[in-house]
ROVO-854336 format. One record per residue (C-alpha): residue number from 1; x, y, z; residue in three letters. Coordinates in Angstrom, 3 decimals, m for minus. Each point is the difference from the previous one (the first is absolute). Last residue first. Layout:
num NUM, px X, py Y, pz Z, residu Ala .
...
END
This chain:
num 318, px 16.825, py 17.773, pz 14.146, residu Pro .
num 317, px 0.108, py 1.898, pz m3.338, residu Lys .
num 316, px m3.191, py 0.207, pz m2.024, residu Thr .
num 315, px m0.015, py m2.022, pz m3.233, residu Arg .
num 314, px m2.192, py 1.902, pz m2.450, residu Tyr .
num 313, px m2.900, py m1.908, pz m1.566, residu Val .
num 312, px m0.835, py 0.099, pz m3.708, residu Ala .
num 311, px m3.522, py 0.720, pz m1.161, residu Lys .
num 310, px m1.807, py m2.072, pz m2.621, residu Asn .
num 309, px m3.417, py 0.528, pz 1.589, residu Asp .
num 308, px 1.179, py m1.769, pz 3.156, residu Leu .
num 307, px m0.911, py m3.484, pz m1.243, residu Gly .
num 306, px 2.262, py 0.445, pz m3.031, residu Arg .
num 305, px 3.072, py 0.824, pz 2.055, residu Ile .
num 304, px 2.545, py 2.210, pz m1.754, residu Val .
num 303, px 3.594, py m1.178, pz 0.468, residu Pro .
num 302, px 1.329, py 0.666, pz 3.478, residu Thr .
num 301, px 1.775, py 3.261, pz 0.791, residu Trp .
num 300, px 3.171, py 0.702, pz 1.986, residu Ala .
num 299, px 2.027, py m2.736, pz m1.740, residu Glu .
num 298, px 3.194, py m1.122, pz 1.762, residu Ser .
num 297, px m1.932, py m2.556, pz 2.052, residu Asp .
num 296, px m0.881, py m1.776, pz m3.238, residu Pro .
num 295, px m3.764, py m0.287, pz m0.501, residu Thr .
num 294, px m1.597, py m3.396, pz 0.687, residu Ser .
num 293, px m0.589, py 0.609, pz 3.702, residu Asp .
num 292, px m1.347, py 3.516, pz m0.616, residu Leu .
num 291, px m2.442, py m1.233, pz m2.652, residu Ala .
num 290, px m1.111, py m2.922, pz 2.157, residu Asp .
num 289, px m0.584, py 2.259, pz 3.003, residu Glu .
num 288, px m1.974, py 2.483, pz m2.110, residu Val .
num 287, px m2.158, py m2.717, pz m1.562, residu Met .
num 286, px m0.467, py m1.528, pz 3.457, residu Gln .
num 285, px m1.171, py 3.372, pz 1.300, residu Leu .
num 284, px m2.538, py 0.118, pz m2.820, residu Lys .
num 283, px m1.388, py m3.474, pz 0.644, residu Ala .
num 282, px m0.173, py 0.401, pz 3.780, residu Asp .
num 281, px m1.746, py 3.361, pz m0.221, residu Leu .
num 280, px m2.448, py m1.125, pz m2.704, residu Ser .
num 279, px m1.061, py m3.081, pz 1.941, residu Asp .
num 278, px m0.365, py 1.988, pz 3.229, residu Ile .
num 277, px m1.964, py 2.614, pz m1.945, residu Tyr .
num 276, px m2.451, py m2.471, pz m1.493, residu His .
num 275, px m0.402, py m1.985, pz 3.213, residu Leu .
num 274, px m0.794, py 3.091, pz 2.091, residu Ala .
num 273, px m2.769, py 1.076, pz m2.367, residu Val .
num 272, px m1.370, py m3.550, pz m0.038, residu Ala .
num 271, px 0.093, py m0.129, pz 3.808, residu Glu .
num 270, px m2.007, py 3.202, pz 0.289, residu Ala .
num 269, px m2.594, py m1.339, pz m2.412, residu Thr .
num 268, px m0.831, py 1.429, pz m3.416, residu Gln .
num 267, px 3.151, py m0.706, pz m2.000, residu Pro .
num 266, px m0.701, py 0.469, pz m3.726, residu Gln .
num 265, px m1.676, py m2.658, pz m2.101, residu Val .
num 264, px 0.956, py m2.017, pz m3.099, residu Pro .
num 263, px 3.699, py 0.291, pz 0.905, residu Ser .
num 262, px 2.477, py m0.400, pz m2.870, residu Gly .
num 261, px 2.211, py 3.087, pz 0.155, residu Trp .
num 260, px m2.201, py 2.077, pz m2.312, residu Glu .
num 259, px m3.015, py m1.373, pz 1.821, residu Gly .
num 258, px 1.199, py 1.739, pz 3.130, residu Thr .
num 257, px 1.179, py m0.817, pz 3.546, residu Asn .
num 256, px 2.298, py m2.968, pz m0.647, residu His .
num 255, px m1.281, py m1.491, pz 3.297, residu His .
num 254, px m3.648, py 0.216, pz m1.008, residu Ser .
num 253, px m0.819, py m3.583, pz m1.032, residu Leu .
num 252, px 2.043, py m1.597, pz 2.772, residu Val .
num 251, px m1.409, py 2.093, pz 2.830, residu Leu .
num 250, px m3.496, py m0.230, pz m1.467, residu His .
num 249, px 0.182, py m3.783, pz m0.091, residu Gln .
num 248, px 1.024, py m0.007, pz 3.646, residu Leu .
num 247, px m2.935, py 2.231, pz 0.920, residu Gly .
num 246, px m2.444, py m2.145, pz m1.976, residu Ile .
num 245, px 1.110, py m3.101, pz 1.881, residu Val .
num 244, px 0.001, py 1.833, pz 3.354, residu Arg .
num 243, px m3.399, py 1.588, pz m0.544, residu Glu .
num 242, px m1.389, py m3.445, pz m0.749, residu Ser .
num 241, px m1.936, py m0.104, pz m3.277, residu Asp .
num 240, px 1.901, py m3.104, pz m1.121, residu Leu .
num 239, px m1.053, py m1.833, pz 3.155, residu Pro .
num 238, px 2.809, py m2.227, pz 1.324, residu Leu .
num 237, px m0.325, py m3.736, pz m0.552, residu Asp .
num 236, px 3.772, py m0.601, pz 0.013, residu Asn .
num 235, px 0.282, py m1.066, pz m3.649, residu Lys .
num 234, px m2.318, py 2.822, pz m1.096, residu Ile .
num 233, px 1.849, py 2.697, pz 1.967, residu Ala .
num 232, px 3.411, py m1.147, pz m1.229, residu Ala .
num 231, px m1.210, py m0.023, pz m3.608, residu Glu .
num 230, px m1.389, py 3.527, pz 0.350, residu Thr .
num 229, px 3.330, py 1.165, pz 1.456, residu Ile .
num 228, px 1.833, py m1.786, pz m2.825, residu Trp .
num 227, px m2.233, py 1.834, pz m2.500, residu Ser .
num 226, px 1.131, py 3.342, pz 1.452, residu Ser .
num 225, px 3.600, py m1.147, pz m0.272, residu Ala .
num 224, px m0.479, py m0.827, pz m3.681, residu Leu .
num 223, px m1.690, py 3.333, pz m0.728, residu Ala .
num 222, px 3.010, py 1.872, pz 1.391, residu Ile .
num 221, px 2.601, py m2.410, pz m1.374, residu His .
num 220, px m0.994, py 0.367, pz m3.632, residu Gly .
num 219, px m2.881, py m1.482, pz m2.026, residu Ile .
num 218, px 0.974, py m0.501, pz m3.641, residu Leu .
num 217, px 3.735, py 0.657, pz 0.222, residu Lys .
num 216, px 0.472, py m1.676, pz 3.353, residu Gly .
num 215, px m2.100, py m2.998, pz m0.981, residu Thr .
num 214, px 2.053, py m0.375, pz m3.170, residu Val .
num 213, px 3.114, py 0.261, pz 2.149, residu Ser .
num 212, px 2.166, py 3.125, pz m0.042, residu Tyr .
num 211, px 3.498, py m0.485, pz m1.332, residu Asp .
num 210, px 3.577, py m0.921, pz 0.891, residu Ser .
num 209, px m0.122, py 1.381, pz 3.524, residu Val .
num 208, px 3.309, py m0.453, pz 1.842, residu Val .
num 207, px m0.106, py m1.046, pz 3.656, residu Gly .
num 206, px 1.710, py m3.335, pz m0.601, residu Leu .
num 205, px m2.571, py m0.827, pz m2.683, residu Gln .
num 204, px m3.181, py 1.994, pz m0.481, residu Ala .
num 203, px m3.242, py m0.217, pz m1.959, residu Thr .
num 202, px m2.264, py 2.786, pz 1.196, residu Met .
num 201, px m3.652, py 0.428, pz 0.918, residu Glu .
num 200, px m0.220, py m3.217, pz 2.024, residu Glu .
num 199, px 2.511, py 0.955, pz 2.726, residu Thr .
num 198, px m1.219, py 3.552, pz m0.492, residu Lys .
num 197, px m3.076, py m1.313, pz 1.793, residu Ala .
num 196, px 1.417, py 1.069, pz 3.385, residu Val .
num 195, px 0.217, py 3.666, pz m0.982, residu Asp .
num 194, px m2.725, py 1.530, pz 2.224, residu His .
num 193, px m0.520, py m3.037, pz 2.227, residu Leu .
num 192, px 2.656, py 0.423, pz 2.696, residu Ile .
num 191, px m0.424, py 3.774, pz 0.233, residu Ile .
num 190, px m3.784, py m0.291, pz m0.056, residu Gly .
num 189, px 0.083, py m2.503, pz 2.854, residu Ala .
num 188, px 2.106, py 2.276, pz 2.191, residu Arg .
num 187, px m2.302, py 2.915, pz m0.837, residu Leu .
num 186, px m3.104, py m2.034, pz 0.797, residu Met .
num 185, px 1.326, py m1.331, pz 3.297, residu Asp .
num 184, px 1.345, py 3.401, pz 1.059, residu Ala .
num 183, px m3.340, py 1.728, pz m0.425, residu Asn .
num 182, px 1.094, py 3.636, pz m0.086, residu Leu .
num 181, px m1.245, py 2.320, pz 2.754, residu Phe .
num 180, px 3.332, py m0.603, pz 1.761, residu Pro .
num 179, px 1.839, py 2.377, pz m2.375, residu Arg .
num 178, px 3.592, py 0.163, pz 1.315, residu Gln .
num 177, px 0.036, py m3.596, pz 1.172, residu Arg .
num 176, px m1.767, py m1.083, pz m3.193, residu Cys .
num 175, px 2.493, py 1.959, pz m2.113, residu Val .
num 174, px 2.965, py m1.669, pz 1.712, residu Phe .
num 173, px m1.424, py m3.494, pz m0.461, residu Glu .
num 172, px m0.753, py 0.772, pz m3.648, residu Gly .
num 171, px 3.563, py 1.132, pz m0.683, residu Leu .
num 170, px 1.329, py m3.303, pz 1.350, residu Glu .
num 169, px m2.620, py m1.930, pz m1.984, residu Leu .
num 168, px 1.063, py 1.931, pz m3.100, residu Met .
num 167, px 3.618, py m1.123, pz 0.494, residu Arg .
num 166, px m1.235, py m3.587, pz 0.337, residu Val .
num 165, px m2.138, py 0.195, pz m3.145, residu Ile .
num 164, px 2.816, py 1.479, pz m2.088, residu His .
num 163, px 2.448, py m2.660, pz 1.258, residu Tyr .
num 162, px m2.485, py m2.751, pz m0.914, residu Ala .
num 161, px m0.311, py 1.432, pz m3.500, residu Leu .
num 160, px 3.745, py 0.514, pz m0.409, residu Gly .
num 159, px 0.787, py m3.641, pz 0.759, residu Ala .
num 158, px 2.563, py m0.002, pz m2.876, residu Tyr .
num 157, px m0.047, py 3.363, pz m1.776, residu Tyr .
num 156, px m2.244, py 2.705, pz m1.437, residu Ala .
num 155, px m0.807, py 1.717, pz 3.301, residu His .
num 154, px m1.251, py 2.940, pz m2.070, residu His .
num 153, px m0.900, py 0.787, pz m3.631, residu His .
num 152, px 1.887, py m2.598, pz m2.063, residu Thr .
num 151, px m1.965, py m3.249, pz m0.202, residu Lys .
num 150, px m1.803, py 0.486, pz 3.281, residu Ala .
num 149, px m0.240, py m1.249, pz 3.591, residu Ala .
num 148, px 2.595, py m2.722, pz m0.539, residu Pro .
num 147, px m0.823, py m3.652, pz 0.753, residu Tyr .
num 146, px 2.356, py m2.208, pz 2.042, residu His .
num 145, px m1.556, py m1.340, pz 3.195, residu Met .
num 144, px m3.349, py 1.568, pz m0.850, residu Leu .
num 143, px m0.230, py m2.621, pz m2.756, residu Lys .
num 142, px m0.445, py m2.843, pz 2.488, residu Asp .
num 141, px m2.431, py 2.010, pz 2.154, residu Glu .
num 140, px m2.368, py 1.228, pz m2.706, residu Ala .
num 139, px m3.178, py m2.047, pz 0.469, residu Lys .
num 138, px 0.686, py m0.450, pz 3.715, residu Gly .
num 137, px 0.370, py 3.743, pz 0.438, residu Ile .
num 136, px m3.483, py 0.367, pz m1.468, residu Cys .
num 135, px m1.511, py m2.458, pz 2.512, residu Tyr .
num 134, px 1.833, py 1.655, pz 2.893, residu Glu .
num 133, px m1.391, py 3.399, pz m0.967, residu Val .
num 132, px m3.549, py m1.277, pz m0.367, residu Ile .
num 131, px m0.013, py m1.827, pz 3.333, residu Thr .
num 130, px 1.596, py 2.958, pz 1.798, residu Arg .
num 129, px m2.641, py 2.405, pz m1.303, residu Val .
num 128, px m2.874, py m2.221, pz 1.037, residu Glu .
num 127, px 1.568, py m0.752, pz 3.423, residu Pro .
num 126, px 0.656, py 3.673, pz 0.894, residu Asp .
num 125, px 3.094, py m0.048, pz 2.226, residu Thr .
num 124, px 2.662, py 0.241, pz m2.688, residu Val .
num 123, px 3.206, py m1.167, pz 1.700, residu Ser .
num 122, px 0.065, py m3.188, pz m2.103, residu Ser .
num 121, px 0.334, py 2.098, pz m3.157, residu Ala .
num 120, px 2.903, py 1.985, pz 1.424, residu Ala .
num 119, px 1.733, py m3.242, pz 0.972, residu Gln .
num 118, px m0.507, py m1.333, pz m3.520, residu Lys .
num 117, px 1.584, py 3.141, pz m1.471, residu Ile .
num 116, px 2.929, py m0.192, pz 2.426, residu Thr .
num 115, px 0.594, py m3.672, pz m0.862, residu His .
num 114, px m0.084, py 0.894, pz m3.714, residu Val .
num 113, px 2.715, py 2.603, pz 0.561, residu Leu .
num 112, px 2.096, py m2.341, pz 2.153, residu Asp .
num 111, px m0.076, py m2.750, pz m2.645, residu Ile .
num 110, px 0.910, py 2.557, pz m2.659, residu Pro .
num 109, px 3.153, py 1.032, pz 1.878, residu Arg .
num 108, px 0.188, py 3.781, pz 0.437, residu Ile .
num 107, px 1.956, py 2.311, pz m2.334, residu Pro .
num 106, px m2.301, py m0.898, pz m2.924, residu Ala .
num 105, px 1.914, py m1.613, pz m2.839, residu Ser .
num 104, px 1.941, py 1.066, pz m3.070, residu Arg .
num 103, px 0.942, py m2.879, pz m2.233, residu Ile .
num 102, px 3.375, py 0.024, pz m1.722, residu Phe .
num 101, px 1.876, py m2.476, pz 2.212, residu Asp .
num 100, px m3.000, py m2.346, pz m0.180, residu Thr .
num 99, px 0.632, py m0.418, pz m3.734, residu Ile .
num 98, px 3.327, py m1.640, pz 0.687, residu Ser .
num 97, px 3.397, py 0.917, pz m1.473, residu Val .
num 96, px 2.931, py m2.397, pz m0.351, residu Asn .
num 95, px 1.115, py 1.298, pz m3.410, residu Asp .
num 94, px 0.965, py m3.606, pz m0.859, residu Glu .
num 93, px m3.669, py m0.909, pz m0.300, residu Pro .
num 92, px m0.442, py 2.664, pz m2.729, residu Leu .
num 91, px m1.877, py 3.299, pz 0.149, residu Ala .
num 90, px m1.743, py 0.890, pz m3.242, residu Pro .
num 89, px 1.762, py 2.543, pz m2.234, residu Arg .
num 88, px m0.196, py 3.753, pz m0.469, residu Met .
num 87, px 2.004, py 2.631, pz m1.841, residu Gln .
num 86, px m0.303, py 3.751, pz m0.483, residu Val .
num 85, px m3.107, py 0.450, pz 2.105, residu Ile .
num 84, px m0.978, py 3.661, pz 0.248, residu Lys .
num 83, px m1.104, py 0.428, pz 3.589, residu Val .
num 82, px m2.471, py 2.618, pz 1.175, residu Gln .
num 81, px 0.176, py 2.509, pz 2.820, residu Leu .
num 80, px m2.961, py 2.314, pz 0.234, residu Arg .
num 79, px m0.310, py 3.735, pz m0.663, residu Glu .
num 78, px m1.656, py m0.557, pz m3.384, residu Arg .
num 77, px 2.860, py m2.267, pz m1.083, residu Tyr .
num 76, px 3.303, py m0.037, pz 1.856, residu Thr .
num 75, px 2.551, py m2.569, pz m1.142, residu Gln .
num 74, px 1.806, py m2.911, pz 1.621, residu Val .
num 73, px 2.149, py m2.017, pz m2.402, residu Ile .
num 72, px m0.101, py m3.783, pz m0.227, residu Gly .
num 71, px 1.646, py m3.376, pz 0.218, residu Arg .
num 70, px m2.500, py m2.508, pz 1.327, residu Val .
num 69, px 0.304, py m3.557, pz 1.289, residu Lys .
num 68, px m3.428, py m1.567, pz 0.195, residu Val .
num 67, px m2.258, py m1.845, pz 2.437, residu Leu .
num 66, px m3.410, py m0.849, pz m1.405, residu Gly .
num 65, px m3.268, py 0.999, pz 1.683, residu Met .
num 64, px m1.352, py 1.438, pz m3.273, residu Pro .
num 63, px 1.342, py m1.616, pz m3.190, residu Phe .
num 62, px 3.143, py 0.211, pz m2.135, residu Phe .
num 61, px 1.242, py m2.589, pz m2.495, residu Thr .
num 60, px m2.726, py m0.442, pz m2.621, residu Glu .
num 59, px m0.414, py 3.722, pz m0.566, residu Lys .
num 58, px 3.787, py 0.434, pz m0.062, residu Asp .
num 57, px 0.243, py m2.611, pz m2.760, residu Thr .
num 56, px m2.518, py 1.937, pz m2.093, residu Ser .
num 55, px 2.269, py 3.004, pz 0.378, residu Ser .
num 54, px m0.305, py 3.074, pz 2.171, residu Val .
num 53, px 0.884, py 3.354, pz m1.518, residu Asp .
num 52, px m0.062, py 1.968, pz 3.271, residu Trp .
num 51, px 0.148, py m1.164, pz 3.599, residu Met .
num 50, px m1.742, py 2.464, pz 2.262, residu Lys .
num 49, px 0.045, py 0.165, pz 3.792, residu Ala .
num 48, px m2.219, py 1.113, pz 2.870, residu Ser .
num 47, px 1.659, py m0.267, pz 3.385, residu Leu .
num 46, px m0.572, py m2.004, pz 3.187, residu Gln .
num 45, px 1.004, py 0.032, pz 3.630, residu Gly .
num 44, px 2.471, py m1.256, pz 2.613, residu Thr .
num 43, px m0.752, py m3.758, pz m0.127, residu Ser .
num 42, px 0.521, py m0.071, pz m3.755, residu Asp .
num 41, px m2.080, py 1.235, pz m2.890, residu Cys .
num 40, px m0.183, py 0.413, pz m3.746, residu Ile .
num 39, px m3.128, py 1.405, pz m1.658, residu Val .
num 38, px m0.025, py m0.477, pz m3.749, residu Ile .
num 37, px m1.399, py 1.396, pz m3.231, residu Asp .
num 36, px 1.708, py m2.198, pz m2.583, residu Phe .
num 35, px 0.261, py 1.251, pz m3.587, residu Tyr .
num 34, px m1.534, py m0.857, pz m3.360, residu Asp .
num 33, px 0.596, py 2.254, pz m2.987, residu Lys .
num 32, px m2.514, py 2.069, pz m1.922, residu Pro .
num 31, px 0.597, py 0.562, pz m3.737, residu Pro .
num 30, px m0.015, py 2.919, pz 0.151, residu Thr .
num 29, px 0.834, py 0.955, pz 3.583, residu Ala .
num 28, px m2.613, py 0.361, pz 2.740, residu Asn .
num 27, px 1.639, py m2.802, pz 1.987, residu Thr .
num 26, px m1.737, py m3.273, pz 0.745, residu Gln .
num 25, px m0.636, py m1.765, pz 3.290, residu Arg .
num 24, px 0.838, py m3.362, pz 1.543, residu Ile .
num 23, px m0.714, py m0.026, pz 3.716, residu Asp .
num 22, px 2.210, py m1.142, pz 2.875, residu Leu .
num 21, px m0.665, py 0.450, pz 3.719, residu Glu .
num 20, px 1.903, py m1.053, pz 3.133, residu Lys .
num 19, px 3.036, py m1.105, pz m1.987, residu Leu .
num 18, px 2.235, py m0.773, pz 2.972, residu Leu .
num 17, px 3.475, py 1.473, pz 0.079, residu Tyr .
num 16, px 3.680, py m0.911, pz m0.326, residu Phe .
num 15, px 2.554, py 2.727, pz m0.551, residu Gly .
num 14, px 1.936, py 2.225, pz m2.374, residu Thr .
num 13, px 0.113, py 3.789, pz 0.160, residu Phe .
num 12, px 0.440, py 3.246, pz m1.872, residu Glu .
num 11, px m1.242, py 2.846, pz 2.157, residu Asp .
num 10, px m1.192, py 3.118, pz m1.826, residu Ser .
num 9, px m2.869, py 0.614, pz 2.492, residu Ser .
num 8, px 0.350, py m1.745, pz 3.339, residu Val .
num 7, px 0.045, py m3.657, pz 1.014, residu Leu .
num 6, px 0.679, py m0.928, pz 3.633, residu Gln .
num 5, px m3.587, py m0.986, pz 0.816, residu Lys .
num 4, px 0.034, py m2.398, pz m2.947, residu Ile .
num 3, px 2.861, py m1.986, pz 1.493, residu Gln .
num 2, px 3.249, py m0.374, pz m1.938, residu Thr .
num 1, px 1.544, py m3.429, pz 0.547, residu Met .
END
């Protein structure tokens, strides 16, 4: 079977893939015609795809999270690879393919990632901070075992959220050793809490986000996590005007840095500044790593990466 990582422009291929996303759109022709705007994926990566002139039967046959057999042609559109689907059918029992074969997962076992997060929480020495962090982990723990960190942006795979948090904790430990004026408890807590409410912001199955929840669309993970901190304080009889409670809320509310990116306030504590840049560093390096991993070894340049201002990355030689 042809893996997505192996595909290059002009390839004609046939293989089994997961329909990660599928939307019905219309062409600009007169009269307009329906087509499928698709993202296909396997364990090595994903590609945008188009299936033109879809029929009413096609619309009743294909849905997101379905396994399909695809015959297609790889093209280049606006400096990105894109598949023109020539033929597609649902996978059949006799094809002997399983959806788990097409799911990308974090490189560390989810149970180990969640264990590391809980260990980091238990190592927080400030009792108020530790109580709040452990309460919030408890609200998200089951979903942390499999939730991605985003729909497409970064760590968008099985257990990607927990992997993102653990990698940030590693960066945070280094930064605290290098900059001992930082409050390690607060930074560690901010790292664990900053994206924890994404488990309620998104609707995900097997690490693939199908949509954002109503709560996610109307409130978002930043405000949700801040409300979880308030909830934790109330349930544990902690004063809401405590410097620790307010400090944790500030870490969460400011970690995207600007209103344009979703933060209602900018970082105004040392730990909040550190959290924002640790988050950004891990996310952007993961985008680069993912792009390099999913680009054929024969290609010197990755496709353009949206999170890096649509710049491609050159593969330096070892």
